[in-house]
N, C-alpha and C positions, 0 to 999 in steps of 0.2 A: 811453849812458843819462845822463839828467840826474841830478845829485846835489845835492839840496837838501831842506830840511825845509819842510813846509807847516803853517801855523797858520791856524786859522779860528775864528770865533765867531758867524757868522751863519747857519749851516746850519739851525737850527730854523725860520727864517722862509722858506727857499727851498722851492719845490715839491719834493715827495718824489722825483720822477723825476730832477730835476736833481741832487739830493744823491746819488742812486745813481750817476749818471753821473760826478760829481765823485769819489766814492770809487773808482770803477773807474779813472779817469784817474790818481789818486794812486798806484795800485799800480805804474804804469809810470814815474812821475815823482819819487817820493820814497821815503825810507827810514823816515821817522817821521811821525807825525801827532799833534799836540797840540791837544786840544779842551777849551775852558773854557766851560761854560754850565750852565743850569739842568737839574735832573734831571727835573722834571715836564714836563707838556705844557700850559702855560697857554694860554688863549685868545688868538688873534691879534686884531688890530683888527676883523676881519670876523666874529669869533665862532668861527672854525674852530680846531681844536687844532693846535698847532705840532708839528713833527717831534720824535720822541725819537731823537736821533742815536745814542745808545748802542745802541738796538735795530737801527737801520739798519746800523751798523758790524758788529754781531754777525751780521747776515744776509749780510754781504759776506765772502767768503772772503779769507784772506790778511792779516788784521789780528790782531795778538796784543797784548792788553792788558798793558802793563808796570807801570802804576801808576794808582791812582784815589783820590787823597786829596780831602778837602773843600777847597773854595776859600774861604779864610778871609776874603776881602774882601767876599763877598756871600753871604748866607744862602740855602741851597738850591742852591748851585752846586757843581760838582765839576770837577776837572782830570783828564782822561783822556789818558794818554800811550800811544800804540800804536807797535809796530814793524810795518813793512809788509814782508811776504815777497816 
């Protein structure tokens, strides 16, 4: 089994199905997941809402939220740190 940590910050902009595939892959490839991004679902350039990654992670089994502080560098952003079972 691979042993490394995965960091990502572009998941809100990726198609939902691809984000779900990525989350499924991480269950086999990583032990932790650090996500820093906005809490809201702002409009993308084409007017569509972006993914709420927190919701997608909650819907995916095997992720346990360890911490969720505000990200002090950008208003409206949070840091979510998960352990992957």
